C-alpha positions as MATLAB code, in Angstrom:
seq = 'XXXXXXXXXXXXXXXXXXXXXXXXXXXXXXXXXXXXXXXXXXXXXXXXXXXXXXXXXXXXXXXXXXXXXXXXXXXXXXXXXXXXXXXXXXXXXXXXX';
ca = [
     -61.748   -3.406    3.583;
     -65.376   -3.332    2.482;
     -68.627   -3.761    4.340;
     -72.190   -4.809    3.734;
     -74.887   -3.867    6.265;
     -77.907   -6.147    6.440;
     -80.743   -3.629    6.388;
     -83.324   -5.896    8.029;
     -81.165   -6.333   11.175;
     -80.868   -3.925   14.128;
     -77.727   -1.775   14.017;
     -76.455   -1.258   17.595;
     -75.313    2.076   19.017;
     -71.718    0.801   19.051;
     -71.711    0.498   15.247;
     -70.504    4.065   14.648;
     -67.434    3.579   16.848;
     -66.738    0.208   15.204;
     -66.936    1.803   11.737;
     -64.489    4.526   12.821;
     -62.109    1.961   14.362;
     -61.969   -0.048   11.131;
     -62.146    2.936    8.783;
     -65.374    1.771    7.149;
     -66.720    4.641    5.110;
     -69.435    3.208    2.878;
     -71.459    0.102    2.284;
     -71.010   -1.873   -0.907;
     -73.443   -4.062   -2.813;
     -71.052   -6.711   -4.140;
     -67.590   -7.751   -2.979;
     -66.770  -11.070   -4.582;
     -63.020  -10.369   -4.821;
     -62.401  -10.196   -1.074;
     -60.715  -13.221    0.441;
     -61.612  -13.162    4.149;
     -65.001  -12.345    5.692;
     -66.187  -11.753    9.243;
     -69.602  -10.911   10.631;
     -70.470   -8.401   13.342;
     -73.242   -9.383   15.759;
     -75.744   -7.060   17.406;
     -77.031   -7.443   20.984;
     -79.499  -10.120   19.847;
     -76.748  -12.293   18.407;
     -77.774  -11.543   14.814;
     -75.138  -10.662   12.245;
     -76.029   -7.173   11.043;
     -72.791   -6.265    9.246;
     -70.345   -8.286    7.156;
     -66.791   -7.052    6.558;
     -64.489   -8.318    3.823;
     -60.704   -8.010    3.993;
     -58.159   -8.575    1.219;
     -55.454  -11.051    2.186;
     -54.752  -13.096    5.270;
     -52.239  -10.601    6.706;
     -54.768   -7.747    6.639;
     -57.430  -10.056    8.047;
     -55.245  -11.091   11.005;
     -54.239   -7.455   11.602;
     -57.904   -6.368   11.607;
     -58.980   -9.064   14.084;
     -56.053   -8.171   16.368;
     -57.122   -4.522   16.213;
     -60.659   -5.517   17.235;
     -59.426   -7.723   20.105;
     -57.128   -4.938   21.332;
     -60.127   -2.583   21.338;
     -62.046   -5.017   23.571;
     -64.190   -6.832   21.024;
     -64.742  -10.585   21.359;
     -63.708  -12.550   18.249;
     -64.652  -16.150   17.466;
     -62.812  -17.777   14.564;
     -64.812  -20.108   12.330;
     -63.951  -22.817    9.814;
     -64.950  -21.310    6.455;
     -65.387  -24.384    4.307;
     -66.882  -22.766    1.209;
     -65.904  -19.611   -0.708;
     -67.630  -16.541    0.689;
     -68.332  -18.109    4.097;
     -67.578  -16.209    7.288;
     -64.139  -16.769    8.808;
     -65.019  -15.142   12.142;
     -67.803  -13.520   14.148;
     -67.187  -10.370   16.209;
     -69.275   -9.301   19.227;
     -69.286   -5.816   20.692;
     -67.362   -5.331   23.916;
     -69.301   -5.659   27.121;
     -71.830   -8.167   25.808;
     -72.858  -10.314   28.773;
     -73.384  -13.392   26.587;
     -69.598  -13.738   26.181;
     -68.651  -13.518   29.845;
];
């Protein structure tokens, strides 16, 4: 699993716990080989982090792990290579209630 943080977007306080939960240790610059992508939204609804996962099984396992931890996950139709397959919102966000 690899991650890219969008530097111009606000990184919420919950990002450290999310990174620990998923075992994200460092940001990468290029990850073209990854097959499934999901974005992480901040409190403003902006995607500030993108995570790439190898293989559908690992992708499904990762999204289940996030749901079990209380994160809200919205699946998307990724119609082009490199498009997001899901968007994840931090737990407790009032916009999702």
